[in-house]
C-alpha positions as CSV (number, residue, x, y, z in Angstrom):
1,M,163.9,63.9,-98.6
2,K,161.6,65.0,-95.9
3,P,159.9,68.5,-96.3
4,K,161.4,71.2,-94.2
5,L,159.1,72.5,-91.5
6,L,159.9,76.1,-90.5
7,L,158.4,77.2,-87.2
8,G,159.3,80.8,-87.8
9,L,160.0,81.4,-84.1
10,T,162.1,84.5,-84.9
11,L,159.2,85.9,-86.9
12,V,156.2,85.1,-84.7
13,L,155.8,87.8,-82.0
14,S,153.2,88.1,-79.3
15,G,151.6,91.0,-81.1
16,G,151.8,89.3,-84.5
17,L,154.3,89.5,-87.3
18,L,156.3,92.8,-87.3
19,G,155.0,95.2,-90.0
20,C,152.0,93.2,-91.1
21,S,149.6,96.0,-90.4
22,T,151.0,97.9,-93.4
23,M,151.0,94.9,-95.8
24,P,148.5,94.5,-98.6
25,G,145.6,92.3,-97.7
26,G,145.2,90.5,-101.0
27,A,146.9,87.2,-100.1
28,L,144.1,86.4,-97.7
29,S,141.4,86.6,-100.3
30,K,140.2,83.4,-102.0
31,S,139.8,85.4,-105.1
32,A,143.6,85.9,-105.0
33,E,144.2,82.3,-106.1
34,G,146.4,82.4,-109.2
35,K,148.1,85.7,-108.3
36,L,151.8,86.2,-107.4
37,F,153.0,87.4,-104.0
38,S,156.3,88.2,-102.4
39,N,157.8,85.9,-99.7
40,Q,157.0,88.5,-97.1
41,E,153.4,88.7,-98.2
42,T,152.9,84.9,-97.8
43,I,154.0,84.9,-94.2
44,C,152.9,88.4,-93.1
45,L,149.1,88.6,-93.4
46,K,147.2,91.8,-92.8
47,S,144.4,91.5,-90.3
48,N,141.1,93.4,-90.6
49,D,141.0,93.6,-86.8
50,S,144.0,95.2,-85.2
51,S,143.3,93.5,-81.9
52,R,143.5,90.1,-83.6
53,P,146.8,90.0,-85.7
54,W,147.5,86.9,-87.8
55,N,150.4,84.7,-86.4
56,L,152.4,82.2,-88.4
57,N,151.9,78.7,-87.0
58,Y,153.6,76.6,-89.7
59,A,155.6,77.2,-92.9
60,L,156.6,74.1,-94.9
61,T,158.6,73.9,-98.1
62,E,159.1,71.0,-100.4
63,G,160.6,71.6,-103.8
64,E,158.6,74.3,-105.5
65,L,155.8,74.1,-103.0
66,F,155.3,76.4,-100.0
67,V,152.5,75.7,-97.5
68,T,151.5,78.1,-94.6
69,V,149.1,78.0,-91.7
70,H,148.2,81.1,-89.8
71,S,145.9,81.7,-86.8
72,R,144.5,84.7,-84.9
73,G,142.9,84.9,-81.5
74,E,139.2,84.7,-80.6
75,V,136.9,87.6,-80.5
76,D,136.6,89.1,-77.0
77,S,132.8,88.9,-77.2
78,Y,130.1,86.3,-77.4
79,D,128.1,88.4,-79.8
80,D,129.6,86.5,-82.7
81,L,129.5,82.9,-81.6
82,S,131.0,81.7,-84.9
83,K,134.3,83.3,-83.9
84,W,134.6,82.7,-80.2
85,R,137.5,80.4,-80.9
86,P,140.7,81.1,-82.8
87,E,140.4,81.4,-86.6
88,Y,142.8,79.6,-89.0
89,T,143.8,80.1,-92.6
90,A,146.0,77.9,-94.7
91,A,147.6,78.5,-98.1
92,I,149.4,76.5,-100.8
93,Y,151.8,78.4,-103.0
94,A,154.1,77.4,-105.9
95,K,157.5,79.2,-106.1
96,I,157.9,80.7,-109.6
97,N,160.8,82.8,-110.5
98,G,161.3,84.4,-107.1
99,K,157.6,84.9,-106.5
100,F,154.9,82.8,-104.9
101,K,151.8,81.9,-106.8
102,L,148.7,81.3,-104.6
103,L,147.2,77.9,-105.6
104,K,144.7,77.4,-102.8
105,R,143.4,79.3,-99.8
106,L,141.5,77.5,-97.0
107,S,139.9,79.3,-94.0
108,T,137.9,78.5,-90.9
109,E,135.5,80.7,-89.0
110,G,136.2,79.7,-85.4
111,Q,134.5,76.3,-85.7
112,S,137.8,74.4,-86.4
113,Y,141.5,74.6,-86.8
114,F,144.3,73.4,-89.1
115,S,147.0,71.1,-87.7
116,K,150.5,70.8,-89.1
117,P,150.5,70.4,-92.9
118,A,152.4,67.6,-94.6
119,V,153.8,67.0,-98.1
120,F,154.6,63.3,-98.9
121,P,154.8,60.8,-101.7
122,A,152.1,58.1,-102.1
123,H,152.0,55.0,-104.2
124,I,149.4,55.0,-107.0
125,E,147.5,51.7,-107.3
126,R,147.5,50.9,-111.1
127,P,147.1,47.5,-112.7
128,D,149.5,48.3,-115.5
129,I,152.2,50.3,-113.7
130,K,154.0,48.9,-110.6
131,D,156.1,51.8,-109.4
132,D,154.1,55.0,-109.8
133,W,154.0,57.7,-107.2
134,K,152.3,61.0,-106.6
135,Q,153.2,63.8,-104.3
136,L,150.3,64.7,-101.9
137,I,149.7,67.8,-99.9
138,Q,147.7,67.2,-96.7
139,I,146.0,69.9,-94.6
140,T,143.9,68.4,-91.7
141,E,141.0,70.4,-90.3
142,V,140.0,69.5,-86.7
143,Y,136.6,70.6,-85.3
144,Y,136.5,72.1,-81.9
145,G,134.6,70.1,-79.3
146,S,134.0,67.1,-81.5
147,G,136.3,64.6,-79.8
148,G,138.7,64.7,-82.7
149,L,136.4,64.9,-85.8
150,T,138.5,65.9,-88.8
151,S,138.2,66.7,-92.5
152,E,141.2,66.0,-94.8
153,H,142.0,68.5,-97.5
154,I,144.4,66.6,-99.8
155,F,145.8,67.9,-103.1
156,T,148.2,66.9,-105.9
157,A,150.4,69.5,-107.6
158,D,151.6,69.1,-111.2
159,E,153.9,71.3,-113.1
160,M,153.7,71.9,-116.8
161,N,157.1,72.7,-118.1
162,T,157.6,75.5,-120.6
163,V,160.5,77.1,-122.3
164,D,159.8,80.4,-120.6
165,Q,160.5,80.2,-116.9
166,N,158.1,83.0,-116.2
167,S,155.2,81.2,-117.8
168,R,155.5,78.0,-115.8
169,T,152.2,76.6,-114.8
170,V,151.5,74.6,-111.6
171,T,148.1,73.1,-111.3
172,L,146.5,71.9,-108.1
173,E,143.9,69.2,-108.0
174,E,141.9,68.1,-104.9
175,V,142.0,64.4,-104.1
176,E,138.7,62.9,-103.2
177,F,139.2,61.4,-99.7
178,I,136.7,58.9,-98.4
179,P,137.3,58.3,-94.6
180,A,137.3,54.7,-93.5
181,W,134.5,55.3,-91.0
182,E,132.2,56.6,-93.7
183,T,132.1,53.3,-95.5
184,Y,132.3,51.0,-92.4
185,R,129.2,49.0,-91.6
186,F,128.2,49.9,-88.1
187,G,125.9,47.7,-86.0
188,K,122.8,48.9,-84.1
189,D,123.5,51.7,-81.7
190,E,127.1,51.9,-82.9
191,Q,129.0,55.0,-84.1
192,V,132.4,56.6,-84.5
193,W,133.2,59.2,-81.9
194,K,136.5,59.8,-80.2
195,G,139.7,58.0,-81.2
196,A,139.6,58.4,-85.0
197,W,142.9,59.2,-86.8
198,N,144.6,59.2,-90.1
199,A,148.4,58.8,-90.6
200,L,148.6,59.4,-94.3
201,G,152.3,60.4,-94.4
202,D,153.6,57.1,-93.1
203,E,153.9,55.7,-96.6
204,K,151.2,53.2,-95.7
205,L,148.3,55.7,-95.6
206,S,147.3,54.3,-92.3
207,F,144.1,54.9,-90.3
208,G,142.3,53.8,-87.1
209,F,139.1,54.5,-85.2
210,L,137.1,53.2,-82.3
211,V,133.5,51.9,-82.7
212,W,131.4,53.2,-79.8
213,K,128.1,51.7,-78.7
214,T,125.3,53.0,-76.6
215,S,124.9,50.9,-73.4
216,E,123.6,51.3,-69.8
217,K,127.0,52.9,-69.0
218,G,126.6,55.4,-71.9
219,L,128.9,55.4,-74.9
220,V,131.6,52.7,-74.6
221,P,134.2,51.5,-77.1
222,V,133.5,48.0,-78.4
223,D,135.8,47.6,-81.4
224,K,139.1,49.0,-82.6
225,I,139.4,49.2,-86.4
226,T,142.8,49.8,-88.1
227,G,143.9,49.6,-91.7
228,T,145.4,51.3,-94.7
229,Y,144.1,53.4,-97.6
230,K,145.2,53.4,-101.2
231,L,145.5,56.1,-103.8
232,E,143.9,55.2,-107.1
233,P,143.2,57.1,-110.3
234,K,139.8,58.3,-111.4
235,S,138.6,59.4,-114.8
236,G,139.7,62.8,-116.0
237,G,143.2,62.5,-114.5
238,K,141.9,62.9,-110.9
239,F,142.6,60.7,-107.9
240,Q,140.8,59.3,-104.8
241,I,141.9,57.8,-101.5
242,V,139.8,54.8,-100.4
243,V,140.1,51.9,-97.9
244,D,142.5,49.2,-99.0
245,T,142.9,46.9,-95.9
246,L,141.0,46.7,-92.6
247,K,141.6,44.9,-89.3
248,H,139.1,44.4,-86.6
249,E,139.9,44.0,-82.9
250,T,137.5,43.7,-79.9
251,V,138.0,46.2,-77.2
252,K,138.1,44.4,-73.9
253,D,136.3,45.9,-70.9
254,E,139.5,45.8,-68.8
255,D,141.4,47.7,-71.6
256,W,138.8,50.5,-71.4
257,H,138.6,50.7,-67.6
């Protein structure tokens, strides 16, 4: 079953979410990880700047997981250059007995933004087990003005069953993600720039990027690299995503121009 993406159009107002100015501010703090919040507190974040209310961009639910992404507008001043573009904050919650336990809080400071989150199954590459899967949570951070440079924040969530419903424990582990372009062997004057992407939720863990080379015309694409990642276990019960397959295609001059 695909996760449900709730746009919250009836909740997101031009002036922010109704009544958020009176809400507690605790859910925004990274120190709040592990604490329980109401449903309203997860979507209605209190801003410390009344002129920049938090707006709900995405709310995604899958099973007992609940993922949100909020943003607030830029500062109307160039005194603080770190916040001249919209700020974003993302959170991962576990639904426990009618409450929402904050498992992870991620935030930007005007240097990047979070795109639509995703929750999807991925096959685990094990030599001894053929059909083994893990649910992954993906939050992609995109850097402003970088031509599409991203950082992937990927997690696994595991539930420890207990007799007492109120004492259920959900643990979140970050997956080590090694982008394909970090391990690719570039030639002289070659680099990755625009045109890099990851499509991890397509069950193939696909990726692609262009190899750019400095020439008399400036930076021009010379190669197109596509392939797939694989999810594999590490020691200590952790996981990593690394390159599995790779395909190389030459970019023809007529394709570029």
